Each structure stands twice: as C-alpha cells, then as structure tokens.
N, C-alpha and C positions, 0 to 999 in steps of 0.2 A: 391374670395377664402379666404378672411380674417376670416370669421366666421368659416370655416373649420379648419384653422390653430389654431384659439383660442380654438376650441373644442378639437383639437388634443393635444395641450399643457395642457389644463385643465384636460383631462381624462387620460393622460399618464405621461407626464413629471412632472407636478406639484404635482401629487399624491405621487411621490417618491422623491421629491426634499427636500432639507434641507434649512430652512430659517434662516437668520442671519442679524440683523440690517436693515430690509427692503429689503434684497437681497435674491434671490433664487439660490441655487447651484444645478443645474440639473445634471442628470447622463450623463456621457460621454461614447460614444462607439468608439472613435477613438483609434488607436493603440499607445497610449502614455504611457501606463503602461507596465512595464516589465512582461514578460510571463515566466512561468516555462518551462524548456526545455523538459520535458517529454510529453507535450501536443503539438500536431501539427495539422495543417490544420484548418478546420472549427470549430472543437471542441475547439481549442484554442481561437478563436475569440468569440465564443458564451459564454464560461465560464469565461474567464479572461479579456475580453475586456472592460466590463462595469465597471466604477469607478467614483469617485467624486474627484474634485479638491478643495482643501481648499482655501478659499478666503483670508485668513490671511497669510498663509505660502505656500510653494510650494509642500506640501505633496499631494499624491494621495492615496485614500482609497477606497477599493472595496465595503464594506458593508455600508448601510445607518446608522445602529445603531452605528457602529464604528465611522462614520463621525460625528454624533451628539455628542458622547462623546468627540471626538477630539475638536470640537468647544467649548464645555463647559469647557474643560481644558484651552483653550485660554482665555475664559471670566474670569475664576477664577484667572488666573495670571495677569489679567488686559491688555492683549494683544488684544485690540479690533480694532486697526487701520489696515486697509487693505493695503497691498503692491501693489495691482493691480488696486485700484480704486482711481481716482483723485478727488480732491475736498476737502471739509471740513472733518476733522477726525470724527470718530464715537463718539457720546456723551458718557461720563463716567457715565452712569446711574446705573452701577452695584456697585458703591461705596456706603458704608454705613458710617454714622457718629455716633460714640459712645461717650458717655460722662462719665468721671470718675474723681471725686474730682475737679470739675470745669474746667476740661481740655477736649477739644474735639479732637478726632482722627478720621481720615478717614481710613477705612479698606475695604478689599475686602469681598465678600460674604462668602468665606470659610476661614475666618480669624482664626478659631479655629482649623484648621488642619495644623500642621507645615510642613508635608511632601508635601503638595500641594499648598502652598502659600508662598510668600516672606514677607508678612506683618502679621506675627503671633501675635495674641492678645488673651490672655486667661483671661476671666473675673473672673475665679476662683482664680487667683493669685492677686486679689485686696488686700487681707490682707498682702501678701508678699510685695507688693509695698508700702503699708502704713508703715510697720515696717522699711523698708529701708529708707523711707523719715524721719521718726522720728530719726533714727540714724544719718542721715546727718544733721538734724536740730540741734541736740545736738553738733555735731562737729562744726557747723557754729557759735554756741554761744561761743566756746572756742577761735577760731581765724577766722578772716574774712579779705579779701575774700579767699575762698578756691577753688582750682581747682578740679573738680570732673568729673569722666568719667563713662559713660554708654557704656561698651565695645560692647554690643550686643543690638543695638537700636531697630531693627524690625520696629515698628510703631513710636518709639520715645516717647511713653507715659510717661515713667519714667523720662527721662530727662526734658520733658516739665513740669511735675509737680514740679520738683526741681526748675526750673527757674521761674515758675509762682508764686510760694508761697514764696520762699526764696529770689528772686530777686537779689539785688546787693551783697548779702552775698556769692553767689556762681558764679563760672564761669563754665558753663556746656559745656561738649563736648560729643556728641552722635556719636558713630561709628558703622558702619556696612560694611561688605565686599560685600554685594549684591547691585548692581546698582539700581534695582527697589525699594529696601527698602530705600536707600538714597534719591531717588526722593520722596518717600512717606513721609519721615521725613521732608523734606523741605516743602512739601505742608501742613503738619500738623503744622509746625512752623508758616507759613503764616496764617493758620486757627485760631491760637491762638494769632495772632498779635505779633509775635516775629520776630526779625531780624535774618537772617541766614548768617553765614560766612562759606564758603565752601573751605576748604583745602588750603587757601592762606591768606596772610596778606595784599594783595593789595586791595585798596579801591574800584576799579572799579568792583571787584567781590563780594562785599558785597551787598546782595540782601535785600532791605528794602521794607516795605509795602507802598502801595500808597493809600491815602485816608483813612478816618476813624481815630479812636483813635490809636495812635502808642505807642509802648512800647520801652523804651530805652534798655531793656535787649537784649543781643545777644547770640545766641546759635551757637556753632561751630559744623558743621557736617562734618565728615571725612569718607572716603571710603578706608579702608585698613584692613588688617588682625589685629585681636585683639592683637596678640603677637607682631606685628610690632610697633603699636602705643604705647604699654606699654614699649617697649624697647627704643623708641625714646624720650619719654617725661616723666616728673615727675608729679605725681598727689598727692593730699591730700586724696582723696576718690576715690576708684575704686570698681565698682560693676560688677561681672561676673554672667551672666545668660545664658549660652549656652543651646543648646538642648541636654540634657543628662549630662554627667559628665563634671566637670570643672578642672580636674587634669592636662589637657594639657596646661592650661593657668596660673598655679600657679607660675611657675618660672619667667615668664615675669611680673606678677603682683607685686611680691616682689622685683624685680630688682631695680626699680626706685621709688617706693612709698616713700614718705617723712616720716621722723621720727615722731612718734605719730600720723601718719595717720591711716586711717581705710580701711580695705579690707573686703568687703562683697561678699558672693557667694551663689548662689542658685543652688542646685543640684536636678535635676528632674529624675535621674536614680534610682527611688525607687525600681525597681525590683531587682537590685543588692544590694542596701543598706539595703533593708528590708529582705534580705536572701532568696529571691525567685529564684535568679540566683547567686548562691554562687561562681561559677567559674568566673563569670564576675567581682564580687567584688575582687576576688584574682588577676585577670588580671589588673584591673584598679587601685586598691588601695593597692595591695600587702597584703591583710588582709584575714585571715581565720575566717569565721563566721558561725554560725548556727542560726536557728530560735528559739528565746527565747521569754519569756513574756515581756522583756524590749527591744524589737528589735528596737524601734524608738530611744531610747536614744543610743543604740548601733550604729545606723546609724550616729547620730550626732557626736559621738566620733570617728568614722572611718574617717569622713570628716575632723574633726579638727586635727587628727593625720597626715593626708596627708598635711594639711596646715602648721602644725608645722615643718614637715620635709622639705617642700619647702622653708619656711622662714629661717630655719637653714642653708640651702645651700647658702643663700645670706648673712650669718652672721647677721641675724635678729631674734629676738624673738617675740612671740605673747602673747597677753593677751586677753582671750576670753571674749567678752562683752555680747554675746547673741547666743544661739543655740536653734532653733525651728525646730521640726520635726512633720509635719502634714500629711494629707492624700496625698497631691500632691507634696510636695517639702520638702527639708531640707535646712534651712537657717542658715548660720553661719556668724557672724560679729566679727571680731578680730581687735585689735589695734596693730600696728606695733611698736616694740621697737628695735631701731638700736643698734648693738654692739654684740660682741662675748659672753659676759656674759649672757645677756638675751636669746641669742640663745642656749647656753648650758643649761640654766634653763628650757627652753621649751622642748628641746630634752630629758631631763631626765624624763619628765612627760609622755612620750610615752612608755607604758608598755604593757605586755601581761596580759590577764585575765584568771583565772581558773574558769570554770563554771561546776557545778555539774548537770548532766543530769537527776538525780533522783528527787532531791528536789528543783532545780532551785537556789540553793545558789551560790554565786559568790564572788570573791575577787581578787584584783590585786596582781600580783606577787611582792615580795619584791625587793627593789633596790639591785643591786649588780650583779656581773658576776659569782659568785660561784654556782656550781651545787649542788642542794639539793638532799639528799638521797631519801627522800619521799616527793614529792610535795603535796601529799594529806593532809599532816599535816597542810598546810596553810588554808585549808577550815574549817570553823567553824562546819560543819556537820560531822557525822560519817557514811555516806553512804558507803564509801569504805570498812569499816570493816564489815558492816551488809549485803551488797549486793554483789552478785558474779560479777566477771569480773571488767573491767575498767569502772569507773562511771563518770569520769570528762574529759573535753576537754579543750584545750588551745586555746583561741580566741585572735585575734589581729594581729599586734600591735594597741592599742587604746590610746586615750587621757585619762589620769587618773586625770587631774586637774579639776578645777571648770568649769561649763558651763555657768555661769551667773555672772555679776557684778551688785551688788544691786544698787549702786549709779547711774550707767549709766542707768539702767532700770527705776529708779525713774525719772530721767531727761527725758527719752523718754516718760514716762507717762505724765509728765508735758507738753511736746510739743504736744502730742496727744490731751490733753485737750485744749490747746491753739489754735490749728488748727481745732478743731472740728471733729477729727477722731473717731467717736463713735464706729465703729466696732473693732477698735484695743484696746480700753481701757480695756475691760474685760480680754483679753489675757495678756496684760501687767500687770494687777493687779495680775493675777495668777502667772506670771513669777516672780514678786517681792516677793510674798509670798513663792514661791518655792526656790528663791535664799536665802531668810532669813530662810527658813525651819520653817515657822510659818503658822498658819491657817488664814483664811480671817477675823476672828473676831478680831485678833490683828493687823489688817492692817488699816492704815489711809492714805488717799490720800490728797495731797496738791493741792488745787484748784488755780485758777488764782489770788485769793485775798491773797494768802500766798506766793507771789513771792519772798519776801525778806527773807524767811525762808528756802531756798532750800539748806540745808546742811544735807545730809543723809549718815550714815555709814562712817563718816570720809572722805567723798568725797566732794571736793570743787565744788560748782555749781554756775556758773555765773547767776545773775538775771538781768532782763531787767532794773531794777533801777540802777544797778551799772555797767552794761556793757558799757554804753555810757561814763561814767566817766573814766573807765579803758582804753578805746580807746583814750581819749583825754589827760589824765594826765600821763599815763604810756607809755613808749616807747616800741619798739619792744623787747628789751632785758627784760624789766620788764614783758611784756606779756608772753614771753617764760618761764620766771621763774615761773609764776603762773601755766602754763600748766605742767611744770615739777613737781611742787609740787603736782598738782592734780594726776599725774601719780604715784608719790611715795605713796600718800595716798591710791590710788586704789590698789597698790601692797600690802600695809600693811593690807588692808581690806580683802585680800584673805586668811588671817590666819584662819578665821572662815568659812571655805568652807562648802557648803551644802553636805549632804551624797551622795555618788555615787549610782546611780540606785534606783529602786523602786520595790515594790511588788504589785501584783494585788490581791485585796481582794477576788475576785471570784475564782482565780486560787488556792488559799490556803484555801478555805472554807471547812468545815467538812461535810461529807455526812450525811444526816438526821438531820442537825442542821440549824436553821435559824440564819444567822449572823446578827450582829447589823447594824444599819444605819452607813453610812460611816463617817459622822460628829461626831457621838457618839464614834465610834471606834477611831477616831483621838484624841478625848479627853481622852479616856482610855489609849492610848499610851503615851500621854503627862503627864497624872497623874502618870504613871509608871516611869517617869524621862527620857524619850527619846525625841529627836527632831523629829518633824513630820510635814508634810505638804502634800498637794495635788500636783499633777503634771499635766502639760499640755500634756505630752506624752500619758497619759492614763486616761480617765475619772474616772475609778475605781482604779487607782494606788495610792499607799501611799509611799511617800519618807520619809524614816526614817533611823536612825542609829541603830535601834534595830536589833539584829540577827534574822535570820529566825525562829529559835526555839522559841525565846521569842515572836516573832510576832504571831506564831501559838498558843502559850500558852495563850496569852491575847485574841486572837480570840476565842479560845475554851471556855475560862472562861465566856465571855459575850454572847455566842451563846445559843440559846434556842432550845429544841427539836422541830422537825417539827410537831410531834403528841403530843400535850400537855396533861396535866392531866384532860382535860375537860370530857373525857368519864368516868374516875373513879369518878369524882365529880357527874356526872349524875347518877351513879349506887348507890350511898349512899342514896339519897332520894327514889330510887326505892326499896331498901331493907326495909326502914322504912315504905313505903306504904304496903309492903308485910306483915310485922308484924301486922300492924293495921288491915289489911284485915283478917289475921288469927284470931285475937282476936274477931273481929266482927263476924266471921264465928262461933266461939264457942258459943258466947253469943246468936246469932240468932238461933243456933241449939238447945240450951237449952230452949229458949223461945218457939221454934217450938214444942219441945216434950211436954212441959206443956200445950200449947194450943191444942195439938192433943188429949190429954185426955179429955179436956173440950168440944172441938167442933171438930169433926172429919173432917168435910168438910173444914172449914176455916183453920184448922191445915194442911191439905194436901196441900192447895193452898200456904200457907205461907212457908211450908217446901220445896216445889218445888222452890219457888223464892229464899229462903235462900240457898238452895242446889246449885242453879246455881251460885250465887255469891261466894259460897265457892269453887266450882270447878274452877271458874276463878282465885281466889286467889291462889289455889293450883297449877294450871298450871303456873302462873307467878312466883311462888316460885321455881318450878323445872327448868324454863328457866333461872333464875338468876344465876350468878356464885356462887361458893361455899362460897367465903369469904363474898359476900353480904348476903347470906342466914344465915351465922353465925352471921353477924351483926344484 
C-alpha cells in the first residue's frame, strides 16, 4: 500500500501544503484549534477544524495564504530557526551584503521597510551619512581621541564608517535597544574585521576575530535606550537618527555632552516639518506653520529652535554649523557652548515670523516684549492697506540666526576631498557659497595640495602638517586654548550672517514675460548692490537681502515679452513688397494698353497676365493691416 499512500499525499496533502526550508507543513484536521461558540456539531468540525501549524512558532492558522504570509514575516525578521526540529539550524541564506564607502553590512531582504525589519538600512540616506562623517572628521582634527555615539545603530553602518576611516582618532559606541539589531551590529563588526566590546569592561567578554588580518580598532556595542546611555555617559559627538522626530531625545543629548562638542540630528518626519501635517508640527515642536515657498528652510529653523530650547534648559548654548533640508530628511549639526551666557544668547534668537499670505513677504518680529499697535507695519509690503481682511499670519517660534558656519563648511569640504567623497562635494560647495552669500564664480576650493593654507573667514583650521607638532609640543591646556580661540573666531565670524530665507524666481515671475536665466539674474541683483547667492533648499531659489519689491522690479526690468516684435518686423517687408507690386501693376497696365492698340491679340494675353498679378497685389494689400498699407 506504499504507492497508494504516496499517491494520496501527492494528490491531496502536498497540493495544499506550505513549504519552508525543505519541510512541508500539511493541513491538520485534529481538534487542536479553538472553535467559535456559535458553531456546533459536524458543521464545527468541517468548517473550523482544518488549520496549519507554524514550524517556527506555535501559531495555528486556518488559511493557506495567511500561513504563507506568516512564514514570510518570520523570514524577513530573520527568524528561520525552528523550535520543533532538532539538528543543525537553518542556513541564513536570506541575508544580503551591501557595501557603502568601503564598509560592508549584512541586512535582511526587507531592509528598506522600517516597520517590518529590525535592521533598517536606507540607501537614499548615503548623502546624510557622508555629511555627518565630514563633520566628525573636522572635530577629530581639533582634538583626539574623541568619544562619539551613534544612538540608533540599526545595522551599524554609520559607526563602522567612523571607526574604519578615522581609526584611532575616535572611540565609537553604537547603541540600539533591539536585541536583533545588536546581534546584527556585532556580525557586521566581524564582517569588517573590527573588535567588539559588548556592555562590559571585562576582558573575557571582548570578542575578537580569529584568523585573517585583524584590526586594533574596537567598537563598543550597547543595548539600552538612547536616553539612558546619554544620561549615563559623556560624549564629544552624538548623532541622533530615530524613526521620525528626535525631540524626545534632545534633553538627554544635551545633558552630558562635553563643552565644544557636536550634536547632530536627522529628522525624517518631513510630513509635519514640510507643513503637510500642521497639527503634528504643533504637537511635536510647539510651532505654528503654513505651507510657504520657503518651507524647507522653515523646517530647518523649526528643528533648530527645538534644539536651542532643549540646550537652554541644560544651561548650554548652540552655534549652528550646518542645516540641510532635502527630499527625505532634515539634518542639523550644532556645536555646544556650555554656560548660561551662551544659553541666553541662543534663546534670544528664537523668534516669531510675520508672513504675508498675498505676496509671500516675511520678516522676523523685533526683539522685545512690548506689544505693538500695528504689527503689519513691520512688513516691507503694503498688502494690508491695499487688500481686504487680514493678510498676514504669525509663524513660529523659529530660529532667527545663521544656518551655516563658513569656516566649518570649508573644513568639511576639505575632509570630503581628502576622503574621496565625491557625492558630497557639490552640495558642500553650494553650502559654502550660500553661507558667504556669493555665487559659484567667486568660489575657490582648496585642494589637498593647499593643506597649509586652511584659514578661512577668520576661523583657525588645523592642517595635517601642523597637527602632529601641536599634539607633541603643546599640552592639553595649550590645545584647549587653541580650541577656545577657534570658537571665539567662529563667534566673531557670525557678524556677517547670510540673509534669512530666499525667493523662488518662478513664483514671482510676471505673466506673459520671459524671465532671464538664473545666473544672469543673480548678476543683475549683484550689480544693483545686493548680496545674492543660490540655495540648496530650492534649485530655483535666490537668497538675497533685497526686499521683495526690489526683487520684482529687477525681475521685471530684465524680463522680455513672451510674444516679441518678430511679427511686426515681418509685416514691414510685406508692406514694401505690396508697394512694389502696386507700382509694377501700374506700369504693366500702361504697357498693356499701349500694346493693345498695336496688337490686339498679344495685348489681350499680356493684359490678362498683368491683370492677374495686379489682382494678387491688390488682395495682399487689403489683407495687410492699416499701418502696413500706410507704410
């Protein structure tokens, strides 16, 4: 009866089974699944008795499609080891190895879906990771070694890049609260030939590599909440990149960060920051916003305002080094200045913004607590007097200070050139020009051959030629004095801040007019005596200190009509041709009459031909406009 049993299994059970790792999960008809109480008797057994048992967990599922989806979710989470099968564990064939900036990471197949995986990895955030790396490299040139924290490790790609390229200059700590992510971070450290130190200082728990080329760099991997580790330990560099908003971790980040350290945070809740979910922005950031033409810069100023308030609660001030708002994220990098005076200075830069909804003009409210009788007088436009109703709204609170530090950006550009980060260099060049409020034509980049000339905008820059001597000849106190002097010079450099916000040239173009090219328009504004530059927030945006009325006046002056005078020029020769045809008609008519008297037959033929040409000329004259006929 063996062949009959095989045929029975093949034709019935195997057709509706679910396969996984070489095993078949056949349908079960035993009464091991809970039955609904409203069904009784044979109807209960026939409808609710059939089910599947999951080979990985103890779940029982009725439908085959639901069982397949249940197994796929286990595979995506990396849970491929069965609890009921003895022997060797299932092979981890579902893992993928990705490479970025000479760093290999092992991820799960659904690594790009944060809701369904523990090892989230977004390839679109490569530019974000490179910018953060350049900022850390600049800080590593100021003082070394520095302790840096990646509070949300996920796959550990960012911390691995820090340790692999900066090596002994940094002491990297990668943290994550998920156990599966911590396990994957350890595996990725081994994959990149890094030593792993897990949660303790005991030597027997230090996991080193066996065989092959070993690296002396050690990465500490911790498993705890991000707020807890930032409360427990002090760091020189902290990066926050949670899923969504980062306001819940700002108080912990500024609690123990060292003086002149750097805090960088990446916010991916762009729906609220870009004014698509305004109630969420009010709930998370306590900020009232509307959708404007400069919504990306508005988002950056919202985040910086939240950072400044969190730092002020810890008696610390901030100096904004970098603010980038692109399609998928908002990145803010700030330097921490310890003390109540810097905290007060930072808190004073958080103001409200008055925004005109008619002409898009905007201006920050004046300092002071006195209530003005007519706040509309602060706006440069006169829309309130010429338009009915209320024309302006109050947005904020927002950060009203500078968004960039020119010297720091130039040093970041130098580090990007040194480490070969080609994708970041165009953006950094744009940021430097935007910070200086100049065009690209006036910009010069220092290459690796100009390392001994890295002093820009009054900011001291350590060079590789002098860094070794400073570490040997100068002590800790002397090195700290150099850092303080650099901070003072950076603070004095903020006196020439770039203009706040920008205008979109398409938004303010005149209907029926062809506006000039963007680069030419920048030159026109510069010739008029205004500071002008392009902006990374908007490809067609113009950052300038010119008022909106003057902006539109210059745009109108150098715009050309959409329908040029080409038609009028074409009509002038048409009128001239008409006059010549009329003269020829008269002459031909006279000659036709004379020839008619001499020769009647030939005169008739020529008269008909000349009459046809004359009729044509006459019809053309009637079709031509009046002024052309007059000409």
